[in-house]
N, C-alpha and C positions, 0 to 999 in steps of 0.2 A: 618166518616164512618170507621169502623174497619173491616178488612177482615181476611183471614186465618192467624193463628198463632198470632192474635192480632196485626197485622201490619197495619200501616196507609195507606189507599187506596185512599184518596181523592186527592192525588197529581195528577196534570195534566200531568206531564212528568215523565219519568223514573228517570232522575237526581233528580227531586224534591222528588220522592219516596225514592231514596237512601239516600238523605240528611235527610229526615224526620225519616227514620227508622234506619239508621246506623250512621248518622253524629254526633249525640249527645252522642254516646256511646264511652267511652274511648278506643281509639286505633282501633276501628273496621274499620274505613275508611282507616287508614294507613296500618293495617294488610291486608285488602283486596287488597290494591294497591301493597303491597310488596310480599305477599305470595300467592295470588290468592283465588278464591272463593271455591276451593275444600276443604279448611280447615273447612268449615261450618260456616255460618253466619245466623242470624235470617232472615227468609223469602227467603233465597237462598239455603237452604240445601236440601229440598225435591222436587221431580219432580212435585208434585201437586202444590207447591208454585211457582216454576219457570215457570211452564206451565201457571199458572194464570197471572203472570207478563208478560210473552210473549204475551198472548192474549190481555191483557189490554194495553200494551205499544208497540205493534208491529211496528207502524210507527216510534216511537222514537228510538227503538232498531236498526232498519234498517238504520236510519239516522246516528246513531253513527257508525255503521259498514261502511257505505259509506264514512263518513268523515275520519275514520282511514285508510281505504283502499286507498283512494285518496292521503292522506298524505304520504303514502308509495309507491305511483305509481303503485298500484295494483287494480284489480277488487275486489269486495266483496268476491267472491268465492276464489280468490287467497289468499286474506287476511285470510279467515277462514281456508283454507288448511294449511297455515303456522302456525296457532295456535296449541298448544298442545291439542289434543283431537280427538277422532274418533267416533262421534255419529253414531249409526247403526239403528236408527229408528226416527220417528217424535218427540217422547217425548224426546229422548236424544238430538236431534237437538235443540229443544226449550230451554232445559236446557243449552246447550253449548253456544247458542247465548246470553242468559241472563247472564251467567257467564262472557263471554268475554266482554260484554258491562258494567257489574258491575265493573270489574277490570279496564277497560278503563276509565270510569267516575271517579272511586276512584283515579286513578293516576292523572287525570287532576285536581281534587279537592285538592289533597294533594301536588301537585307541585306548586299550586298558593300561 
């Protein structure tokens, strides 16, 4: 199945989605890990796309946030507060969470 912006949506997890859509493209995963999502990547640029990802992978995204927060001895809210970004509405929050998780997963995958 193909969804918005011709991205692969049959992935069962957010990590699988990220690998399927950015993993095979030269430098995308490494650039995402090094420079962050704000640079613009397929499927991660527009609020309509990140909102779709947030709703599809909510459980996975929150599991990633919990794991990162616990690794740093923080709660999820403490972890998010320490990240660069200040979403001021629900749409911005969804985008913020997807970006943080995309960057986190990209770092994990490129560090391996």
